[in-house]
N, C-alpha and C positions, 0 to 999 in steps of 0.2 A: 692397290696395296698401300701406296704412299698416302692416299686420303685417309685410310684406316689408321695408319701410324700417326697422322697429324691430329685425328680426332682423339686418339688415346693419350697423346702427350701434351696437347694444348692446355688442359687444366693444370697439369704439373708445371708447365713453363709459366703460366700465370701466377700460380702460387709462389714459385720461386722468385718471380719478379716483385710480388707484393712483400715478401719477406725481406728482400734486399732493400726495398724502399723504406720499410719500417726500421731496418738497422741503420739506415743513413739519416733518420730523423734526428735533428739536433735537440738534445735535452739540456736545459739550463743547469748551471752549477754542478757539473759532473764531479768535481773534487769533493764538494760538500756532501753530495749524495753518497759518494763512496765512503766517506768518513762516517756518516750516520749509519749506513748499512753495516759497516764493520763494527761500530759500537753496539748496535742492536744484536748482532750475532755474538759478540763477546758476552753481553749480559745474558743472553739466552743460554749460552753454553755453561756459564757459571751458575745460573739459577737452577737449571735442570740437572746439574751435577749430582745433587742430593736426591733427585727423583721428582718428576713432575706431578706425581700423585698428591704430594703434600699440598701443593698450591691449589689444585682443583678441589680437594676435600675441604680445605680451609674456606674457599669461596663458597662451596655448597653450604657449610655450616653457617657462615655469616649471612648468606642470602635467606636461608630458612628462618634464622632468628629475626631478621628485619621484617620478613613477611608475617611471621607469627605475632610480633609486637604490634605492627601496624594494624593487623586484623583485630587483635584484642582491644587496641585503643579505639578503633572505630566502633566495635560492638559495644564497648562500655559506654561510649558517648550516646549511642542510639538507645540503649537500655535506660540510661539515666533520663533521657528526654521523654521516653515513654512513661517511666515512673512519675516524672514531674507532671506530665499531662494528666495521668490518672489521679494523682493526689489533688490537683487543682479543681477537679470536677467532683469533689466529694459531696457537694450539695445535691447532685442529681445521680441517682442510681442508674437511670437509663443511659445517660451520657457516659458514665463510667463503663457500663457494659459495652457500649459502642466503641469506645477507645480501647478497651481491653481486647476486643475481638477483631476489629478492623485492622489494627496495626499488624498483628502476626499474620493475618490473612494476606495483607498486601506484601509482606516480606516473603512468605512461602510461595505465593503465586508468581511473584517476580523471579524468585530464585529458580523455581521449576521452569517457568517459561523461557527465561534467559539462557539457562544452562542447556535445556533441550534444544533450543533454537541454534545456539552456537555449536554445541557438541553434545549429542545424545549420550555419549559414553561417559560424561562427567557426573552422572547421577550416582547416588549411593556412596558407599565407603571408598571403594577402589582397591582395598586390600585383596579380596578374592581374585580380581582380575590380575593384580600384580603377582600373586602366588602362581597363577596359571602361566604368566609370562616367564617367571623364573624356572618353570619346568621345561622351557624350550619351545613353548607354543607361541606363535606370533599373533598378537591381537592388534589389528589395525586401529589407528587413531587413539589408542589409550595413552600414548606417551608423546603426544604432539603438543606444540605450543598453543594451538587453538583450544585444546582440552584444558591446558593449564589456566588460561584466562577465564574460561567458563567455570572451572572449579573454584578459583579464588573468589570471583564475584558472587557465585551462587552460594558458597559456604559462608561468606560474610552476611548475606541476607538470612540464611538459615539460622545462624547463631544469633542474629539480631532479633529473631522472633522470641527469644527468651526461653525460660523454663516451661512455658506453656506447651511447647512442642517437645521439650526434654530431649535434646540432641547435643552431640559434642563435635569435636574437630580432629580427633586423633587419626582415624582412618583416612580422611581426605588429606591430612597433612603428610602422611606417609606417601600417598599417591602424588601429591604436589612435589614433594622432595624427589621422588623417582623421576618425574618429568624433567625437573631442573637438572638432575644428575645425567639424564640421557642427553640433554642439550649441551651440558658441559663436556660430556664425553666426545661429542662431535667437534666441539671447539678444540679439545685436546688433540684430536686426530689431525685437525687442520694446522695447529701450531707446531706440533712435534713432527708432522709429516709421517706419522706412523700409520700402519694399516689398522682398520677397524677390527679389533679383537673381541670376540664374543666373551672370552673370559674376563676382560677388562670391563665390559658392559655389565656382566653379572656381579663383579665385585663392587662397582659403583652403585648398582641398584640395592644390594644388601646394605651397604653403608648408608644409602639414602633412607632406608627404612628406619635405621637407628637415629638418624638426624631428625626425621619427622616426629618421633616420639619425644626426643630430647628437647626439641624446640617448643613443644607444647607444654611440658611440665618442668623444664629445667632439670631433667633427670637423665644424665648421660649413661650411667651404668645400666640401669634398667632398660633404657632405650636400646642398647646394644643387645642385651639378653632377650628382649622382646622380639627384635628382628631375627635373632637366631631361632627362637622357638616358633614364631608364626610364619616367617617368610620362606624358610627352607628346611627340608627334611635332613639334609646333610650340610654341614658348615665347615669350610676350610679354615684352619687356625690362622693361616696367613692373612685372612681378611679381618682378623680381630683388631689389629692396630688401625686399619682404615676406619672401621666403625667407631672405635673409641676416640680417635683423633677428631673426626668430623662431628661426632655427637658432643664431645667436650667443647669444641669451638662454638657450636650452635647453642648449647645450654648456657655457656658463659656469657656470650653476647646477649642472649635473650634476657638473662637476669641483670646484666649490666645496663641495658636500656631502661629497665624499670627504675634503677637508681638514678640515671640521668633525667628521667621524667619525674623525679621527686615522689615516686610511689613508695619507695623504701629508702631508708638511710644507708643501708649497705646490702650486700648480697646475702640473703637468708632464704630459708625454705619457703615454698609457695604458700603452704598452710601451716603456719607456726603453731605448735601446741605447747602446753605447759603440764605435761604428765609428770608425776612423781617419779624421779629416777631411782631413788634408793630402794624402794620396794614397789615396783610398778604392778606386780601381780604376785599372788601366792601360789604355791605348788598345787593346792586343790583346784585352783581356777583353771589349770591346764586341761582338766577333763571337761570343763564347761566350754573351753575354746574348741576342743575336739567335737563336742556336740554341735557347736556353731558351724563347724566345717561340714558336718553331716547335713544340717539344715540347708546350708548354702548349696551343697552339691545336689540335693534332691530338688530344690527349687530351680536350680539352673537347668536340670534335665527337663522339668516341666516347661520352663520358659523356652528352651531351644526347640522342643517338640512343637509347642503351640506356634512359635514364630515361623518355623518352617512350614507348618500346615497352613497358616494363614496366607503366606506368600504363594504357596502352591495353589491354594483355593482361588486366589485372585487371578492367577494365570489360567485356571480351568473355567472359571465363571465367565460366561459369554458376555453378559451385560457389563460387568466391572472391567473385564479385559478390553472391551470396546471403548469404554470411557477412558481408561488409562492410556490406551493406544492413540486415541484421537484427541482427547482433551486432558493432557497431563496436568496442566496448570489448574484446571477446574477441579480435578480430583484432589490435588493438594489443598486447594482452597476449602473444599467441603470437609476434608479431614481436619484441617486447622479450625474451622468453625465449630466442629463438634468438640474438639479438645479444649478450645478457648472458652466455650460456653460452660463446660464442666469445671474448668479451673478458675472461673470468675470468682473473685474474693467475696462477692455478695451472695454466692450460692455455695456449692460444694467445695469451692476452692479454699474457703476459710478453714477447712478441716485437713488441708494438705500442705500448708505453708507455701502456698502458690505465689506469694508476693516476693519470695526470695529468688535470687538468681542462682545459676548452677554453682557458682563459686561460693555464694553465701550458704547454700544448702550444705555443701561439704564442710565448710568452716563451722557451722552450727552443730553438725553431727560429731565432729572431732573434739568438741568441747569437753575438757577433762572433768568438769563439775557435774554432779548428779542433778538432773532436772527435778527429781522429786524433792530434793532439799531446797532448790532454788524456788520452786513453785509455792512452797510453804511460807516464804518470806517476801513474796512479790504480789503486786496487783495484776491479775490476769485479765483485765478488761481489754477488749479489742481496741488496738491503737489505730489512729488514723494514718500514721506513717510508720515505716519500718525503722526500728532503732538499731543502728549498726553495732552498738556496743552490747546489745542484748538480743541477738538473733534467735536465741532459744525460745523467746516468748511467742514467736510465730508458730511454734509447735504446740502451744498450750492454749486451749480454748476454754472459756468459762464454763460451758456446759458439756465439754468433751475433753477428757483428760489427755495428756500427751501420749498415753498408751493407746487411746482411741485414734488419735491423729496418725500415729506411726502405723497402726494396723490398717487404717483406711487408706493411707498413702501407699502401702504395699499392695493392697487389693486393687486400687484404681490404676496406679502407675504400671502394674503388671500388664494389663491389656492395652493401656494407652501407649506404652512404649512399643509394644508389638505392632500396634496399628501405625504408629509414626514411622516405623522402619519400612513400610510399604510406599511411602511418598517418594516419587522419582526426582529427588533433588540432592545436591551434594550435602552430605551430613555424615557424622561419625556416631558410633553406637557404643564406644567404650566408656566414655564419661557417664552416661546414664546408668549403665550396669554397675559402675563403681559407686555411684550415689545410692543406687538401690541396695547394694550389698551393705553399705554403711548404715542404712536405715535398719536392715535386718540385725546387724551387730549392735546398733544402739538400743533396739528393742530388747534384745537379750541382755545387754548390760544393765539397762534400767530395771528389768525384772530381777536380776541377781542383786542389784543394789537395794531393792525393796525386801527381798528375802533376807539379805544380810545387811541391815541398815548401819551397823557399826563396823562392818568389814568382816573378813574371814580371819580367824585366829590361827596363827602359825608360829610355833615355838614361843608361845606365851605372849605374842605381840599381835594386836588388832590393827590390820591395815585396811583402810577404806577401799571400796570398789571404785574403779575408774571406768565408767561406761564408755568414755572416748576410746579406750583401748580395744573394747569389743567392736566399736564402730570401725576402727582401723582394721581389725581382723576380718570383719564381715565384708568390708569393701574389697580387700585383697582376695578373699576366698571366693566370693561370688563372681567377680570379674575374671579371676583366674580360671574358674570352672567353666564359664561361658566361652572363653577364648582358648582353653586348654593350655594355659601358661603358668609357670611358677614365678616368673619375673615380676608379677604384680605384687608379691610380698616385698620385694626390694623397692618397687615403685612407690608404695605408700610410705616407706621409710624416707625415701628421698623427697617426697612431697612434704612431709611433716618435719623432717629433721629429727625424727624420733626412732631410736634403735632399741629402746628398753624392752619393747614387746616382740623382739625378733623371734624367739623360740615359739611362743603360742601362736603368733601370726603364721609362721611357716608351717606349723602343725595343721592349722585350720585350712591353709591353702592346699597342702598335700592331701588331706582327707577329701576335700571338696573336688579336687582334680581326679582323684581315684574313682569317685562315684560318677562324675560327669563323663570321663573318658571311657568308662565301662559301658554306658548306655546310650550316649549321644555323640554325634560328631560336633566339632566346635562350631561357633557361629559362622566363621568364615568358610569352613568346609561345607557347612549346610547351605550357605548361599551359593557356593559353587555347584552343589548338587541341584538346587532348585533352578538356577539359571542355565543348567546343562552346559556348563563350560567344560572344555576338555581337561580332564583330571585323571589321576591315577589313585584309586582308593587304596586304603591300607588294608592289609590282612590282619584283622583285629583279633581273631580267636583261633586257637589251635584245635578246637573241637569240631571244626567243619571239614576235616580231612584234607586240608590243603597240602600237607607234606607228602601225600601219596600221589598227587597230581603232577604229571610231566607235560612238557611242551607238546609232545606228540598228540595229546588228547585235545588240545584246543587251538593248535596252530592253523593258519589259513593256508590251504593247499591250492587255492585258486590263484596261481601266480603265472605271469607271462614274462619270459626272459628275452633279452636282446642277444641275438647270436652275433658273434664278431664277423660272420660272413654275410650278414644282412646288407642288402643294397638300399637305395633311397626309397623305393616303393615298399619294401618290407618294413622298413622303419616307420614310414608314414602310416601304413596300415595298422601297425601295432599301437602307435601313439593315438590315432583317432579312435581306436576301439576301446582303449583303456585310459582312465584318468589318474593313474597312480602318480604319486609325487616322485617316487624313485623306482628305477627299473634295474633289476639285477642283470649283469652281463656275464654270459657263459662262453666257454671256449667254442662249443658247437652244440646243436640241439640234441645230438645223440649222447654225448658224454655228460652234459649238464654240469660240467665242472665250473664252479663259481670263481670268477677272476676279479670281480669288482662290481661297482654300481655307478649309475649315472643319473643325475637329477633331470627331471622332466623339462625344466626350463632350459637346461643346456641342450637337450635334444631338439626342443622347439626352435631355439635360436639357430642351431645347425641346419634344420630343415628350411627355415626361412632364408638363410644365407645361400644354401644350395639352390633353392628355387630361383633366387635373383641371379645367381651365377649361371644357371641353366638358361634363363631367358636372355641373358646378355650374350651367351655363346650362340643361341639360336639366331639372334639378330645379326651377329657378326659372321654367321655361317661357319663357326669353328667346330671342330670335332669334339664331341663330348667324351671326357675321360672317365675312368673309374672313380667312384666316390667312396672314400673310406671314412666312416664315422669316427673311428678310434684315433685317427691322426689329428682330428680337429676338435674333438670333444674330450674334456677332462674326465677320466674314469677314476672314481674314488676307490681306493683299496678298502676292502671289507676287513676292518680291524677286529670287530667283535661279531662273533657268530654264536648261535645256539645249536645245541644238539637235540635231537628228539627226546633223549633221555634226561635233559636238564629239568630240574624240578621247578615248580611254580614259584617257590620262595627265592630261588637263585635268579630266575628271570626277572622277578619283581625288583629284587635288590639291584640288579644291573641297570634296569630302566630308571630306577629312582636315583641311584648314585651318579650315573653318567649322563643323566638328562637326555635319554634317547627317545626317539619317536617310533622307531621300528628296528627290528633285527631279523636277518635272514636265518633260516634253519637249514643246516647242511648235514648230510650223512655221508661219510667217506669222501668228502670233497664235493659231493653233488648237492645242488640246491633242491630242497624238497618242499619248501614253504617259507612263510614269514610270520612274524608276530609283531603286532603294533599295540599301541596303548588301548585300542578298542577291544582287541581280543583279551588282553589282560583284565580290563575292566569288566567285560562280560563274564569271564570265568569266575572272577571273585564274587560278582553279584549272584551268579548261579549257585556257587557253593554256600554263600551266606543264606540264600533262600531255600537251600536243601535240594537243589537240582544238580544233576550230573553235567559235567562239561561236555560241550558238543563241538566236534571239529567242523570248522567252516570250510 
């Protein structure tokens, strides 16, 4: 017995001895260290007196502004180098073609290969996955620092490929901002010694989405509204100040860096326009803006349907799926070769203003002057180099009027943009649809300018047509319809510093959104559907009989409960037979009165600990006592329960509002089943397709 006592207590005595030795170690300058520690504690207490959120949100905004500016600076230098090389080879059409195609192929293949090698989750926009995370679903590796590095490097190469690929950076920047916010949240937990709160994580992610948009365009207000509309179905008003503060810091520093770099003399709008402020539009033009909204809404429905079909087809086609799965870089290279060959300025590219960068495309479309008037007084010969002061000339071909180039651009870029979205590399898709909508609006504006060359007469005064205003409305309407947001109206105003067209632009956005939301899910929701990410679909129509459906009709009755009287063997048998994430705990198997729930990982840890304890007691030949699960495992109280008579709409609202993954169904205190997001998703899909709900 004494030997057993010595074996049990010898490690403890050794540990106590090492602790005493560590305490007796002499440390230099004890008084200085004490003073420094006291000063740091004093500073920490006074700094965090106003709240630690301010400091971390400020750091988030500044970091995103620095990353955005550095990325733009690098991309501009690479694009200028590519343009210089292309212009130097003007004597050889073959060498120009090689330089035009090889450069973007190298960029996209490296972007795809590097990002997929470092972190396969870095491909695409990142917003669909982030929306899924904000619903409470844990997606591994999407918010890690490894993914952050792959996203930044891959996005830089994707943007450096230029307008040939026709991609942007808004979505990836929202993802990058979220990853930095997650890391800052961990630092905050370490500094403040506070426990990791899921509500804090949610608040930081929502603020990060606003910073991502604001640091791209220098538009803090629309960035916050975009994050509210896109990222979450319900938004807490208390998060407003976090989003606005972080977005303002990011936008201000981003525009300030442009001034320091001598790109601008002072902080101004990213795309400065010169619209006539006194009479920017006449009242009869309001109806034309509404028609423009209808056109953008219908085209957005066709675009969303085709894009979702193509991505789904690639996932269904065995040959393409095998190529994408095994050789992603090769697939990106082949797609880039096709797109670059079509946009080559010596072939079809001369009819699509392909020599302009993404920023130059948008600047030329927002020009307040009518191209019809300008083309009458200018030489429209093909220039060897792009004239930065007359970008509109790139849209005018000697044998192909600017109406033809605009129509040809719309036709070709429609399927080219859809094809580019299938490339597995970090890229955004908001900027391309913004430019596409601006082209639609510019075309409508130029047609109106031709019909009314002297302007529309209102109250005896002739006011000229401003085609750039229609481009503004088209950009906001089409991008808003594709993303199902209204904040794009405010975004174009912050981009241009132009508020004169506020009413017609808002009307166009509202009309386009009404049409798109009626017939198609948004671009991000469609991506969630195609990727089969865990999501909760919306109940879109009242004509499907959803108000008459109750929980009893679709709940899952195949449920196994943990009895409080279960022993080790019973618990082990239940856990090995079922892989549920959560187990309901009942008073006993006869009454089935629900008393709480326990997580599977908690039960597994308990079983492992009991197994080790059992082995130890067998080795020491000690008597095995009774094992009580409930004294050592934390039982969560069931705060929210459903009744069998709860309607589908009520259950859907609870899941959506409270970010729940499952809820137990009880009748008179007895558990009779459960409902998870899978059951809700299935019943909504069944009702939409005209099928009756089936109890599982």
